[in-house]
KOLZAZA-380727 format. One record per atom (N, C-alpha, C, CB): residue in one letter; x, y, z. Coordinates in steps of 0.05 Angstrom, whole numbers, plus 5000, padded with zeros to 4 digits. Glycine has a CB too. Layout:
<pts>
AXYZ
...
</pts>
This chain:
<pts>
M518251305173
M516951405198
M516151695195
M518751355222
A517251835176
A516552115173
A513652155166
A518252245150
D512351955155
D509551975149
D507751835169
D509051865121
S508751765192
S507151615211
S504651755220
S508951545235
D504752015223
D502252165231
D500152145210
D502952465237
R500952185185
R499052175162
R497851895160
R500452245136
L499651695163
L498651415160
L496951325183
L501051235157
S497451435207
S495751355230
S492951455226
S496951475256
L492551685213
L489851775206
L488551595186
L489952065196
L490051515165
L488951335145
L488251065158
L491051295123
H490050965174
H489550695187
H487250705207
H492150615201
A486550935217
A484350965236
A481651005222
A484851185256
D481651055196
D479251115181
D477750855174
D479951285156
A475550805186
A473950565182
A472950535153
A471650545201
R472450765140
R471450755112
R473650645094
R470651035103
V476050705099
V478350615083
V479150335092
V480750805085
M479450295117
M480650055127
M478749815126
M481550095155
S476149865124
S474249645121
S474649495095
S471349745123
L476049615076
L476649495051
L479149315051
L476849705029
L480649345073
L483149195075
L482948965094
L485449375083
K484648765091
K484248525107
K484748555137
K486148315097
H486348755145
H486948775174
H485048975188
H489748865178
G483449125174
G481649315186
G482949545200
G479949165206
V481449695216
V482349935230
V484749865248
V480050065246
L486750045249
L489050005266
L489150215288
L491650005250
S490050145311
S490550345332
S493150495325
S490850205361
R493750705339
R496150855333
R498650675336
R496351105352
Q498650515357
Q500850335362
Q501150135339
Q500550185389
Q498950025330
Q498949835308
Q499849975282
Q496249705304
S498950215278
S499650365255
S502650425254
S498150635254
D503750505277
D506650565278
D508250305273
D507350675305
A507350085283
A508649825278
A508549755248
A507449595295
T506349815236
T506049755207
T507949935191
T503149805198
V508050195198
V509850375184
V512750295188
V509450665195
A513450205212
A516150105217
A516749865199
A516550035246
A514749695195
A515149455178
A515449545149
A512649265180
Y513949755140
Y514349865113
Y517249965110
Y512350095108
E518150105130
E520850215128
E522949995127
E521450395153
A522549785143
A524449555143
A524549415116
A523649355165
E522249405102
E522149275076
E524049425056
E519349275064
W524049685057
W525849835040
W528749765046
W525450135043
L529449735071
L532149675079
L533049395070
L532549705109
T531249205073
T531948925067
T531448845038
T530348745085
L529348965025
L528648874998
L529349084976
L525748824997
G529649334984
G530249544965
G527749654952
G532049434944
F525349574961
F522849674952
F520849634975
F521949534926
G518449764972
G516449734993
G514149924988
G517649785020
S512850015009
S510550195008
S511450485009
S508650135031
W509850654997
W510350944998
W507751095000
W511951024973
T507951345009
T505651515010
T505451674984
T505751715034
V502951754977
V502451904953
V501452174961
V500451754934
T502652384950
T501752654957
T501352814931
T503852804974
E499653024933
E499253204911
E501653384909
E496653374914
R502753414885
R505153584882
R504553884888
R506153564853
S502253974881
S501654254884
S501554354913
S499054324870
N500654174931
N500254264959
N501254074980
N497354324963
D502553854972
D503653654990
D501453515006
D505753775008
K498953524996
K496753395010
K496953095007
K494053495000
F496752955029
F496752655029
F494252555016
F497052545058
V494552374996
V492252264982
V492051964983
V492252354953
G494151834993
G493951544994
G496551404999
G492651434970
L496451144996
L498650965001
L498850774977
L498450805028
G501250724968
G501750544946
G504250394951
G501850684919
G505150234932
G507650104935
G507849834924
G508350104963
L510049704929
L510549444920
L511349274944
L512849444899
R509849064949
R510348894972
R510348604964
R508248944994
V512148454974
V512348164967
V509948014976
V514848044978
D509048065001
D506847905012
D504147995004
D507047905041
H503748234994
H501148334987
H500848394958
H500448575003
G502848344942
G502748424914
G502748724911
G500148314901
G501748824890
G501749114886
G500849174857
G504349234892
V500549424852
V499749514825
V501949674812
V497149674826
A504249684823
A506449824811
A508049624793
A508349944833
L506649544772
L507649314756
L510349384742
L505649244736
R510549614731
R513149684717
R515449674737
R512949954704
L515049784761
L517149774781
L517749484789
L516249934806
A515649324792
A516049044800
A517748894780
A513348904804
F517048924754
F518448764734
F521048894724
F516648724711
D521049154720
D523349294708
D525449374727
D522449524693
V524649454752
V526649544771
V527349324791
V525549784786
A525349204803
A525849004824
A526548734812
A523448974843
G525948694786
G526548444773
G524948204782
G529448384777
L522548254791
L520848034800
L519647884776
L518548134818
D519047624779
D517847464758
D514847474759
D518747174761
R513647544782
R510847524786
R509947724806
R509947234794
V507547834802
V506348024820
V503547924826
V506248314809
V502847914852
V500147824860
V498848054875
V500347574878
A496348104869
A494748304883
A492448164897
A493648524863
I491848264921
I489748134937
I487748344946
I490947994963
T485148284941
T483048454952
T480948264965
T481648614929
R479348394981
R477048234993
R475148174970
R475648395016
L473647954973
L471747874952
L469648084947
L470447614960
D468848234968
D466748434965
D467848714958
D465148454990
N470448734952
N471648984946
N471849014915
N474449014959
I469449044902
I469349054873
I470849294862
I466349074865
P470749534874
P472249764863
P475249704861
P471850014880
S476449574881
S479249514880
S479849304859
S480249414908
Q478049114856
Q478348904835
Q478349034808
Q476148694837
R476549224803
R476449364778
R479049534773
R473949554776
A479949664794
A482449814791
A484749634784
A483049964818
L484949404796
L487149214790
L486949124761
L487048974809
E484449074751
E484148994724
E485049214705
E481148934718
K484649464712
K485549684695
K488649684693
K484549954706
F489949584713
F492949574713
F493949324699
F493949584741
G492049164689
G492948924675
G492948664691
G495648964664
M491948684716
M491848444733
M489348274724
M491648524763
R489548014729
R487247834724
R486547694749
R487847634701
</pts>
């Protein structure tokens, strides 16, 4: 929840959220999503995290490992969490995300 303000801005950005299946989120929806992220860490031992620049602590994005949405943190998935399989999901028209997933070894 410490990053809820940062994530609410991300979740409200139509340019970013139009690429995701749930679209733009209200502040209330964003906070509920962040609470769900936090709960995943408590129950699963892994989940979503924010990404910041080390030099200035600037928020640059969101990443992580999620059971229901797959992820691109493959080494963490296999070596740390001990998962057998990782699935990544993008919209059919989100070609940049599909290319990024391919670079991480996804098919």
